[in-house]
Phi, psi and omega in degrees: 000146177229121184266130179257148187242149184047063196256136173276133184262013184303319186274356182247017175212134194279356166281350179059043176273127181281058173272157183240158173229160179293315184220142182218129178220133177260127182246117194259351183218162177295320180294328178293321175300311178295325183281324173306307184300316180299317193280339189235029183290131182083359186254355176221072183293333177248116186213161178222123183271127190237129170258254182266003178061028178263002183228036183210153178235121173272128178251003181186169178294161183249114182272071179174201184265133167256127180249107185263115186268115187231025176295140186232156179143133177239133180220139171272118187266322194199137178219143169231202184285342190243332188212169182219140178260114185235135184252133171236133179292157194295324180285357177296136173294128190310306187290330170300322175296318172303310176307311177307310179301316183293320180301322186273354180086017174276114180271157179125334182260347194299323178292341179262026180294145171067015171292134177286157173116190183244160182300321183300335181275343190298311180288335177299316181269349193046065192295157186202152173190149174048052173083003184229142171239157186307317185300341179290339188231007185281134175250308183185168174214151175259136182214142174267129176279128191289325180301325185223001184075006181280143180263136181235149174250127178253123172279184175293325180291321176299324185289333173058060181297141165223187176293116186046037184215160177194172168313321189285344176264354187242248183298331184267001181304131178070358184267338185233147163251125181282130183262317184207149175241133179245136185242142168256111187247156191262138172268356168226075195288142172270119187283137182249104188247345200259011181258131176069220182244037181295308179302313178302318179295317176300318184297342172304322188271006174057035173269128183296144185308318187290347182256357180293136177231183188292331178297314174303316176300307181305308175308321174295311182300315180301313180299318183292319182291323181288337176289333187254321188261130178288149175285125180302338180288338183255316182225124186296132179194163179243024184070212179298125188262342181237152172276152172286123182285143173249132191232158179290167183290328174301311181292327180293308183300323173300313177294320181298320179299322182276326181232081185302339183266008183301141180266121183211157179230122177296138178256163186295343184266005183090351175272180181236140174259126176266151168282109183301323183298320175298316184292319183289324174300320178289344175268007171087020187268340181304129178084356181297144176211132174226115192053240183252009176256132183203180179246126186300145190286344185250345189211108185296337179289343190259117165274143184234156168247115184279354175160303193242012180289142176266172182292326177304314181298319180290319176298313173303318176300317179300318180297315179305315183292322177300320176296323180294317178298315178298320184290327184277320187236004181058028179241126179265107173275151178239154182291137178263331183283143179280127178259127186248000000 
């Protein structure tokens, strides 16, 4: 391993913010991760664990160690008539792993296609899209505790998954490096077609319902996402910047009376999840641009860096949007992206 000093992180975050860190090291193997921790215990009290850099916004330089986790590998552990346990190392690119699973006929991940980032970040954020969340297919993960180098196995219960939330974003934040994530995938998948425009997109290919497979779903999700979301290689962004807010029934009924076209999804606890993109769009933000910080023209959830925006400008824009939505709807939306 080779530690680099006064290192630019511009190529390591999808917002393309030119923040710098004091020390940077890329760890390409599990043994390398464990060795680095063993050799440096207590010597990097301030650290940032970096995967694909697709869910963070740098607002300043980072005065500490940035550890880029890049270990690779996929392994099938167990298979029966109905399901298969598949492990992917934390540094695997998430969408590459989804493509692997679909190619093998392993169902469960297809609705999560084209989400940016790495496998190791997926349980931290409990990523989700098109009616599926990571916790739906999660079996366990292995993670090393930075303070002493011990390896722990976390079950779904240990991870305490919530909406875009987990133990690793709360009490465990910064304390563990995820090494591998193990998924329970289906050999007889139940297809989820009715969220968003998946079914409509598939129907464009004139595929009959009884012929639809997980590959068709993946293709549809990729097509939808590409039509709505900007490519970070062309326009700096971190995907969805805000979470969809969940509100109680009373507030929902009040909003529904005033805005009959409000987009909402009933939850099992009787509350309603609102579409943050609809709220932001109704406040007039879609397509807004101030200097090089803006809101994408096709998706109000996505803040973008058109080139030279800094993290402070994007953060200030996000706060203006949050305030605007609250003033109009009495609903407080939250940032999904991690602010550094």
